[in-house]
Each structure stands twice: as C-alpha cells, then as structure tokens.
C-alpha positions in Angstrom: 213.9 0.2 -12.6 215.9 -1.2 -15.4 213.9 -3.9 -17.4 216.9 -6.2 -17.1 216.1 -6.7 -13.4 213.1 -8.8 -14.5 215.4 -11.1 -16.5 217.8 -11.4 -13.6 215.1 -12.4 -11.2 213.6 -14.9 -13.6 216.9 -16.7 -14.2 217.5 -17.0 -10.5 214.0 -18.1 -9.5 213.0 -20.3 -12.4 214.3 -23.6 -11.1 211.8 -23.5 -8.2 209.0 -23.6 -10.7 210.6 -25.5 -13.7 211.6 -28.6 -11.7 207.9 -29.7 -11.7 208.2 -30.6 -15.4 211.2 -33.0 -14.8 210.3 -34.4 -11.3 209.6 -38.1 -11.2 207.4 -37.4 -8.2 205.0 -35.4 -10.3 204.9 -38.1 -12.9 204.1 -40.6 -10.2 201.2 -38.5 -8.9 199.7 -38.2 -12.4 200.1 -41.9 -12.9 198.2 -42.5 -9.7 195.3 -40.7 -11.1 195.2 -43.1 -14.1 197.4 -41.4 -16.7 199.5 -44.0 -18.6 202.7 -42.1 -18.8 204.7 -45.1 -20.1 202.5 -45.0 -23.3 202.2 -41.2 -23.3 204.6 -39.1 -21.3 203.1 -35.9 -22.6 199.9 -36.8 -20.6 201.8 -35.6 -17.6 203.0 -32.3 -18.9 200.0 -30.9 -20.8 197.1 -31.7 -18.4 199.2 -31.0 -15.3 200.1 -27.5 -16.5 196.7 -26.8 -18.1 194.6 -27.8 -15.1 194.7 -24.3 -13.7 192.7 -23.2 -16.7 189.9 -25.7 -16.0 188.6 -28.4 -18.4 189.7 -26.6 -21.6 190.1 -28.2 -24.9 193.3 -29.0 -26.8 193.0 -25.8 -29.0 193.1 -23.6 -25.9 196.1 -25.5 -24.6 197.9 -25.1 -27.8 197.1 -21.4 -27.9 198.3 -20.7 -24.4 201.4 -23.0 -24.5 202.1 -21.5 -28.0 205.1 -23.4 -29.5 203.7 -27.0 -29.5 202.1 -28.5 -32.6 198.4 -29.3 -32.6 199.3 -33.0 -32.9 201.5 -32.9 -29.8 198.9 -31.1 -27.8 196.0 -33.4 -29.0 198.2 -36.5 -28.1 199.1 -35.0 -24.7 195.5 -34.0 -23.8 193.8 -37.1 -25.1 191.0 -38.0 -22.7 192.7 -36.0 -20.0 189.5 -34.7 -18.3 187.9 -38.2 -18.6 190.9 -39.5 -16.6 190.9 -36.9 -13.9 189.4 -33.5 -13.1 191.4 -30.3 -13.3 191.0 -30.0 -9.5 192.5 -33.5 -9.0 195.4 -32.6 -11.3 196.1 -29.3 -9.5 196.4 -31.2 -6.2 198.5 -34.0 -7.8 200.9 -31.3 -9.1 201.2 -29.8 -5.6 201.9 -33.2 -4.1 204.5 -33.8 -6.7 206.0 -30.4 -6.0 206.1 -31.1 -2.3 207.9 -34.4 -2.7 210.3 -33.2 -5.3 211.3 -30.0 -3.5 211.8 -32.1 -0.3 214.1 -34.4 -2.2 216.0 -31.7 -4.1 216.3 -29.1 -1.4 216.1 -31.0 1.9 216.5 -29.0 5.1 216.9 -25.8 3.1 213.1 -25.7 3.0 212.8 -25.5 6.7 214.7 -22.3 7.4 213.3 -18.9 8.0 214.7 -17.8 4.7 211.8 -19.6 2.9 209.2 -17.7 4.9 210.9 -14.4 4.1 211.2 -15.4 0.5 207.5 -16.2 0.4 206.6 -12.7 1.7 208.7 -11.0 -0.9 207.5 -13.3 -3.8 203.9 -12.7 -2.8 204.5 -9.0 -2.9 206.0 -9.3 -6.3 203.0 -11.3 -7.5 200.7 -8.6 -6.3 202.1 -6.5 -9.2 200.8 -8.9 -11.8 197.5 -8.3 -13.6 195.4 -10.9 -15.4 194.4 -9.0 -18.5 195.8 -10.8 -21.6 197.7 -13.3 -19.3 195.6 -16.5 -19.4 198.1 -18.9 -17.8 198.9 -16.4 -15.0 195.2 -15.7 -14.5 194.3 -19.4 -14.2 197.0 -20.0 -11.6 196.2 -16.8 -9.7 192.7 -18.0 -9.2 193.9 -21.1 -7.3 194.0 -21.1 -3.5 197.4 -20.6 -2.0 198.9 -23.7 -0.4 199.6 -23.8 3.3 203.2 -25.0 3.5 205.7 -22.2 3.0 207.8 -24.0 0.4 204.6 -24.7 -1.6 203.6 -21.1 -1.3 207.0 -20.3 -2.8 206.4 -22.8 -5.6 203.0 -21.2 -6.3 204.4 -17.7 -6.3 207.2 -18.7 -8.7 204.6 -20.3 -10.9 202.6 -17.0 -11.0 205.6 -14.9 -11.8 206.9 -17.4 -14.4 203.5 -17.7 -16.2 203.0 -13.9 -16.1 206.4 -13.5 -17.8 205.6 -16.3 -20.3 202.2 -14.8 -21.2 204.0 -11.5 -21.9 206.7 -13.3 -24.0 203.9 -14.8 -26.2 202.4 -11.3 -26.6 205.8 -10.0 -27.8 206.1 -12.8 -30.3 202.6 -12.2 -31.7 203.3 -8.5 -32.2 206.3 -9.5 -34.4 204.1 -11.9 -36.4 205.9 -15.0 -35.2 204.1 -18.3 -35.0 204.7 -20.9 -32.3 206.7 -23.1 -34.7 208.8 -20.1 -35.9 209.5 -19.2 -32.3 210.9 -22.7 -31.8 213.1 -22.4 -34.9 214.3 -19.0 -33.7 215.2 -20.6 -30.3 217.5 -23.0 -32.1 218.9 -20.2 -34.3 220.0 -18.5 -31.1 222.5 -21.3 -30.6 222.6 -21.5 -26.9 220.7 -24.5 -25.5 218.5 -26.4 -27.9 219.5 -28.0 -31.2 217.0 -28.7 -34.0 216.0 -32.4 -33.6 215.4 -32.5 -29.9 213.3 -29.4 -30.0 211.5 -30.4 -33.2 210.5 -33.8 -31.7 209.5 -32.5 -28.3 207.3 -29.8 -29.9 205.7 -32.4 -32.3 206.6 -30.9 -35.7 207.5 -32.9 -38.8 210.8 -32.2 -40.6 208.8 -30.7 -43.5 207.0 -28.3 -41.2 210.2 -27.3 -39.6 211.9 -26.7 -43.0 208.9 -24.6 -44.2 209.2 -22.4 -41.1 212.9 -22.0 -41.8 212.1 -21.0 -45.3 209.7 -18.3 -44.1 212.2 -16.9 -41.7 214.9 -16.9 -44.4 212.5 -14.9 -46.7 212.2 -12.4 -43.9 216.0 -12.1 -43.7 216.2 -13.4 -40.2 217.9 -16.8 -40.6 220.9 -17.7 -42.7 221.5 -20.9 -44.7 223.3 -22.4 -41.7 220.0 -22.1 -39.6 221.6 -19.4 -37.4 220.5 -15.8 -37.1 221.4 -13.1 -39.5 222.2 -9.7 -37.9 218.6 -8.7 -38.6 217.2 -11.8 -37.0 219.4 -11.4 -34.0 218.1 -7.8 -33.6 214.5 -9.1 -33.8 215.2 -11.7 -31.2 216.7 -9.1 -28.9 213.8 -6.8 -29.4 211.4 -9.6 -28.3 213.5 -10.4 -25.2 213.7 -6.7 -24.3 209.9 -6.4 -24.7 209.4 -9.5 -22.5 211.6 -8.0 -19.8 209.5 -4.8 -19.9 206.2 -6.6 -19.8 207.3 -8.6 -16.8 208.5 -5.5 -14.9 205.3 -4.6 -13.0 205.8 -7.5 -10.6 209.4 -6.5 -9.8 208.6 -2.8 -9.5 206.1 -3.7 -6.8 209.0 -5.3 -4.9 211.7 -2.6 -5.6 215.3 -3.2 -6.4 216.4 -4.0 -2.9 213.5 -6.4 -2.5 214.4 -8.1 -5.8 218.0 -8.4 -4.7 217.0 -9.9 -1.4 214.6 -12.4 -3.0 217.3 -13.6 -5.3 219.6 -14.0 -2.4 217.1 -16.0 -0.5 216.1 -18.3 -3.3 219.5 -18.8 -5.0 220.5 -21.7 -2.6 217.3 -23.5 -3.5 217.8 -23.0 -7.2 221.4 -24.1 -7.0 220.4 -27.2 -5.1 217.7 -28.1 -7.7 220.1 -27.7 -10.6 223.0 -29.5 -8.9 220.7 -32.5 -8.1 219.5 -32.8 -11.7 216.1 -31.3 -11.0 216.0 -29.6 -14.5 217.1 -32.8 -16.3 220.7 -31.7 -16.5 223.7 -31.7 -14.1 
C-alpha cells in the first residue's frame, strides 16, 4: 500500500474527531463540571484531551501534545484534577461529542452507513500498536461507547492520535522542538500565520524569534519566514515519515476498505465543515 493512502484517509476522516475541540457542547459539558472557561478557555482543551492518560501532570501533557509552551499547558491544566477526575472528563467529552455530532450531522448519524463505517474503522484501529504512542494508548484503554456514532468518534480519535504520536516521533528524529515545529508550520504557508499560532501555543515574540533564528542557522527558513528549498525538503521528509508510521492501521483495512470508509464518512465530514464545526466555514 502506498503511504499516501494514510494521508488521504486522515484528511477525509479528521473532522469527525477534530470537531470536539471547537464544539460549544463540549465546552458546556466541561463548564458543568466546574471549569471556568470564561476565565480560562484552555481549561477545556487540555484536560479534556489529556483525561485519557489519567491524572498526569502538566509536564506529561506538554510532552505528549508537543507544540504548546510550558506556560500554556500549566495555565490550561491549573487545578484540573481538583476540579474533576479524568473519568468525569472522559464522559463529559463523550456527551459533548454526542450533542455536537447530533447538531452538525443530524439524520446522517442514523443510517446504516454509520454502522458499516464503525466496523471498518474498528478494523483499521486493530492495526494500531501502543508502543511509543502514548495518546493513542491512553484512548485505546478506554471502553468503547455504545452508540454507533460515538463508536465512530472513538475510532477516529484512536486513528488520529496514533498518527499524531507518529508525527511527533518523526519530528524528534529530525531534532525539531515543539516550538520549532510550530514555526515550520507557519513557514509552510498554507493555513496558520505567525501571530494566531504563536498566541494559541503560548510563546512570547522573543521565543518565536529565537526559534526562527535557529531554523535559519540550519538553512531551513529564509528571511521572509518561509521555507528554503532545504527546509521544504525536511518538511516533506517528516510528512512522508508520518504517513509511513500511520500505515499499519490502513494496511489492516486494505485499499478497498480504506476507499469504502472514506466514502461512508465523507458526508459526515462535509456536513461538519459546512456547519462550521471546525471553526471555519
């Protein structure tokens, strides 16, 4: 199987997982547990995603999430486990996913296509292994939900975190820090610009400029903060490695199974994006 299949699958399936980070329903569920999201919106994202790992400290969250500053993670995780247990947050996240998917996808969730998609996605997830994949492993240890659309959400989470853990491994092999990875993401010039990404990841202008200087010393970034040819080649090498490391899941499913899963999930992903479920329309 060509490694590019794993990228194609990820792009099609990602909205079913990623909507949880933008859904107001998830924020409402976290707030109901006692998190003051008006004062600290990061208190929804960090504990909600980290809960699958158990009551870990901020250092572990920063290591596994990778490209956030220590300050951002400490702020987001401040007194998290005093406010709610990991188990409570896992359930709140599922309730948020249930409500958000119902709003975003409506009757699409009730057809036989979702049941078929779950069977295929679970088969793909059986190809994932926990070694060196902490966020995948934490989520894989959770019980599967009962409702088919939540099983699909859980399967997409497993496949996404498996890929993400592999992406971090590829970055580490290249000697790239979390901050440098963020700077390189901007250098790619497709989605994020400097200031929004810098602020959401919690880095100061001085920290960002220092990372830029290091990448320029390596010959990867030019004076305009875009990639040089060498930097672009490094970025492509990382993406190719990420695709290869994610491939075991999709090989378990086979090319026909991958194509069918994308066909089944595409209407859901399209509906999520069209409804602004990823924060854009």
